[in-house]
C-alpha positions as CSV (number, residue, x, y, z in Angstrom):
1,M,122.2,51.6,114.4
2,Q,125.4,54.1,114.0
3,S,124.5,57.4,115.6
4,Q,124.9,60.4,113.9
5,W,125.4,63.4,113.8
6,F,123.2,65.8,113.8
7,V,122.7,70.1,113.8
8,I,120.5,72.0,116.5
9,H,119.0,75.7,115.4
10,T,119.6,78.0,118.3
11,L,119.2,81.2,119.7
12,S,122.4,82.8,119.7
13,G,124.3,83.1,123.0
14,Q,122.2,80.1,124.0
15,E,124.2,77.5,122.9
16,Q,125.8,76.6,126.2
17,K,122.2,76.1,127.3
18,V,121.1,74.4,125.2
19,K,123.6,72.1,124.9
20,E,123.4,72.2,129.2
21,N,119.8,71.2,128.8
22,I,120.2,67.9,126.9
23,E,122.7,66.5,129.0
24,K,120.7,67.0,132.0
25,R,117.3,65.4,130.5
26,L,120.2,62.9,128.7
27,K,120.4,61.9,132.6
28,T,117.0,62.8,134.3
29,E,115.6,60.5,130.8
30,E,117.9,57.5,131.4
31,M,118.8,58.1,127.1
32,G,122.6,59.0,127.2
33,E,122.9,55.3,125.2
34,Y,121.7,57.0,122.5
35,V,123.2,60.5,122.5
36,K,127.3,60.0,122.4
37,E,127.5,63.8,122.4
38,V,126.6,67.3,122.9
39,L,129.4,69.7,121.4
40,V,129.3,74.1,120.5
41,P,132.4,73.9,118.6
42,M,134.2,76.6,120.2
43,E,137.7,78.2,118.7
44,R,140.6,80.2,120.6
45,V,141.7,83.5,119.7
46,A,144.0,85.6,120.1
47,E,143.5,89.1,120.1
48,V,145.8,93.1,121.0
49,R,143.8,94.7,122.9
50,S,145.2,98.5,124.8
51,G,148.2,96.8,124.3
52,K,148.5,93.7,125.4
53,K,147.4,89.6,124.2
54,T,144.7,87.8,125.4
55,V,143.5,84.7,124.2
56,T,139.4,84.0,124.5
57,M,137.4,81.5,122.9
58,R,134.9,82.0,120.6
59,K,133.0,79.8,119.5
60,L,132.8,78.6,115.7
61,H,128.6,78.9,114.1
62,P,126.9,80.8,116.9
63,G,123.3,79.8,117.2
64,Y,123.8,76.1,116.2
65,V,124.4,72.8,118.8
66,Y,125.7,69.2,117.5
67,I,124.6,66.4,118.9
68,D,125.8,63.1,118.6
69,L,122.4,60.2,118.3
70,R,121.1,56.8,117.9
71,L,117.4,58.0,116.1
72,L,114.2,56.4,118.0
73,D,110.0,55.8,117.7
74,E,108.2,56.6,120.1
75,N,108.8,53.2,121.2
76,R,112.2,53.6,122.7
77,R,113.3,51.9,119.7
78,V,116.4,52.5,117.1
79,R,114.6,53.4,113.6
80,D,116.2,52.0,110.5
81,Q,118.7,55.5,108.5
82,R,116.7,54.4,105.7
83,A,113.1,55.0,107.3
84,D,111.8,57.9,106.9
85,F,111.9,60.8,109.9
86,R,111.0,64.3,111.7
87,V,112.2,66.1,114.5
88,G,110.2,67.6,116.8
89,R,106.6,67.2,117.2
90,N,103.9,68.8,116.1
């Protein structure tokens, strides 16, 4: 089964912290083979402040983290793409 991109909604300003926490859990739970990439899209922005040009990094989509992964069921089996799924637990 191929991986798919998913979007995680987070608090604005917490995107990098969420990304780091996901990457830590991937190492501790040995799930790295199921997650290809965790991404916080950034862009370079040139601004002029006080007559000086500065280049800063800005988030393209504040409040969102992107993750490329393969879905698994509770038994750690890869789920079928056609199956219904829920993200999170009740």
